[in-house]
C-alpha positions as CSV (number, residue, x, y, z in Angstrom):
1,M,174.7,64.8,-56.7
2,C,177.5,64.9,-54.1
3,A,176.1,68.0,-52.4
4,N,172.7,66.3,-52.3
5,N,174.2,63.2,-50.8
6,L,175.8,65.4,-48.1
7,R,172.5,67.2,-47.4
8,Q,170.8,63.8,-46.9
9,I,173.7,62.7,-44.6
10,G,173.3,65.9,-42.6
11,I,169.6,65.2,-42.1
12,A,170.4,61.7,-40.9
13,W,172.9,63.2,-38.4
14,Y,170.3,65.5,-37.0
15,L,167.9,62.5,-36.7
16,Y,170.6,60.6,-34.9
17,L,171.3,63.6,-32.6
18,D,167.6,64.0,-31.8
19,D,167.5,60.3,-30.7
20,N,170.7,60.6,-28.6
21,D,170.2,63.6,-26.4
22,E,172.0,65.8,-29.0
23,T,175.3,64.0,-28.4
24,F,177.6,62.7,-31.1
25,P,178.7,59.1,-30.8
26,A,181.5,58.4,-28.3
27,S,183.7,56.7,-30.9
28,V,183.1,56.5,-34.6
29,E,185.9,56.3,-37.3
30,S,185.9,59.0,-39.9
31,H,184.2,57.1,-42.7
32,M,182.4,54.3,-40.7
33,F,179.4,56.4,-39.7
34,G,177.4,55.1,-42.7
35,G,177.6,53.1,-45.9
36,K,178.6,49.4,-46.5
37,A,181.3,47.1,-45.3
38,G,184.6,48.0,-46.9
39,Q,187.8,46.1,-47.3
40,K,190.2,44.8,-44.6
41,W,189.6,46.5,-41.2
42,Y,186.7,48.6,-42.6
43,R,184.9,45.3,-43.0
44,V,184.2,45.2,-39.2
45,E,181.4,47.7,-39.6
46,T,178.7,46.6,-42.0
47,A,175.6,48.3,-43.4
48,E,173.6,46.7,-40.6
49,T,175.9,48.3,-37.9
50,R,176.8,51.7,-39.2
51,I,174.9,54.3,-37.1
52,L,173.4,56.5,-39.8
53,N,172.2,53.9,-42.2
54,K,168.9,53.3,-40.4
55,Y,168.0,57.0,-40.7
56,L,168.4,56.7,-44.4
57,D,166.5,53.3,-44.6
58,V,169.6,51.3,-45.4
59,F,169.4,48.0,-43.6
60,S,171.6,45.6,-45.5
61,E,174.5,45.3,-47.9
62,E,172.1,44.3,-50.6
63,D,170.4,47.7,-50.7
64,K,172.6,49.1,-53.5
65,N,170.3,52.0,-54.2
66,G,170.1,53.1,-50.6
67,L,173.9,52.9,-50.2
68,E,174.4,55.3,-53.1
69,V,173.9,58.2,-50.7
70,F,177.3,57.3,-49.3
71,H,179.0,57.1,-52.7
72,C,180.4,60.4,-54.1
73,P,180.0,60.5,-57.9
74,S,183.7,61.7,-58.3
75,D,184.8,58.6,-56.4
76,S,184.7,56.5,-59.6
77,K,188.2,55.0,-60.1
78,P,190.5,53.0,-57.9
79,T,193.3,55.0,-56.3
80,M,196.9,53.9,-56.7
81,R,197.3,53.9,-52.9
82,I,194.6,51.3,-52.2
83,G,193.6,49.8,-55.5
84,Y,189.9,50.4,-54.9
85,T,187.6,53.4,-54.9
86,E,187.2,55.0,-51.5
87,F,183.6,53.8,-51.5
88,D,184.6,50.2,-52.1
89,Y,187.6,50.3,-49.7
90,C,186.0,52.2,-46.8
91,G,182.3,51.6,-47.6
92,N,181.8,55.4,-47.7
93,S,183.2,58.1,-49.9
94,Y,182.7,60.8,-47.2
95,Q,184.6,61.6,-44.1
96,Y,183.1,62.5,-40.7
97,N,184.8,65.0,-38.4
98,E,185.9,62.7,-35.5
99,S,186.6,65.6,-33.2
100,L,182.8,65.8,-32.7
101,N,182.8,62.4,-31.0
102,S,181.2,62.6,-27.5
103,N,180.4,66.3,-27.9
104,K,176.9,67.6,-27.2
105,L,175.6,69.8,-30.0
106,S,174.9,72.6,-27.5
107,S,178.5,72.5,-26.2
108,I,180.1,73.5,-29.5
109,Q,181.5,77.0,-29.0
110,V,182.3,77.9,-32.6
111,P,179.4,78.9,-35.0
112,L,177.8,75.9,-36.5
113,T,178.2,77.6,-39.9
114,R,182.0,77.3,-39.5
115,L,182.3,73.8,-38.2
116,W,182.4,70.9,-40.7
117,L,180.6,67.7,-40.1
118,A,181.4,65.7,-43.2
119,D,183.2,66.2,-46.5
120,D,184.1,64.6,-49.8
121,Y,186.7,62.0,-48.7
122,S,187.6,61.0,-52.2
123,F,189.2,64.4,-52.7
124,Y,192.2,63.4,-50.6
125,H,193.2,60.7,-53.0
126,G,193.1,62.5,-56.3
127,N,189.6,61.3,-57.4
128,S,187.9,64.7,-57.4
129,I,186.9,66.0,-60.8
130,D,189.4,69.0,-60.7
131,N,191.5,67.9,-57.6
132,T,191.1,71.4,-56.0
133,K,187.4,71.5,-55.0
134,K,185.4,69.5,-52.5
135,N,181.9,69.6,-51.0
136,V,181.7,70.2,-47.3
137,L,178.7,69.6,-45.0
138,F,178.6,72.0,-42.1
139,V,177.0,71.3,-38.7
140,D,174.2,73.8,-39.4
141,G,173.3,71.6,-42.4
142,H,174.4,73.8,-45.3
143,V,176.7,72.3,-48.0
144,K,179.3,74.4,-49.8
145,M,182.0,73.8,-52.4
146,Y,185.4,74.8,-51.2
147,N,188.7,75.3,-53.0
148,Y,191.2,73.1,-51.2
149,T,194.3,75.3,-51.7
150,D,192.6,78.5,-50.6
151,D,190.1,77.4,-47.9
152,Y,191.1,74.1,-46.4
153,D,194.2,73.4,-44.4
154,I,194.2,69.8,-43.2
155,G,195.2,69.4,-39.6
156,N,195.2,73.1,-38.9
157,D,193.2,74.1,-35.8
158,D,193.7,77.8,-36.4
159,P,190.3,79.5,-35.6
160,S,190.8,81.9,-38.5
161,K,190.3,79.0,-41.0
162,E,186.7,78.8,-42.0
163,V,186.4,75.1,-42.7
164,Y,188.5,73.1,-40.3
165,I,187.6,74.2,-36.8
166,R,187.3,71.8,-33.9
167,P,184.7,72.2,-31.2
168,S,185.7,72.9,-27.6
169,R,185.7,69.9,-25.2
């Protein structure tokens, strides 16, 4: 279900890029690209204003079925850190790679099969089923399950890492 959600989100991103001269938005927070209004400062962006929602036919906070594409099935219990699920707190269980902001798709220098676009945000807070694997959506549209400890080094810009590679500016 999570991989399917990410595939649908990937299609929505390509529709957005097609409508916007293949340019990612200038400024979008990591989980505010789609979904519902969350808690506290995440409440600023609602279902009506999050940029990908219209591409998935989600037009209001009342569209519970439509919003489920932004809800990872493993994001099912409140975290100790925030007291909510990531979906309820942020409005979205997935995280967008903010380093893509303002970049044209054609300007990305690394292979699109190596650059991640979105991933299972609930993983970071211990909600993943086994706490070591996460689904990752790549810019070329494929989704793959990755082992966190072997394949994903948060904050590492080392080009030898397959998952976390930032585009050139």
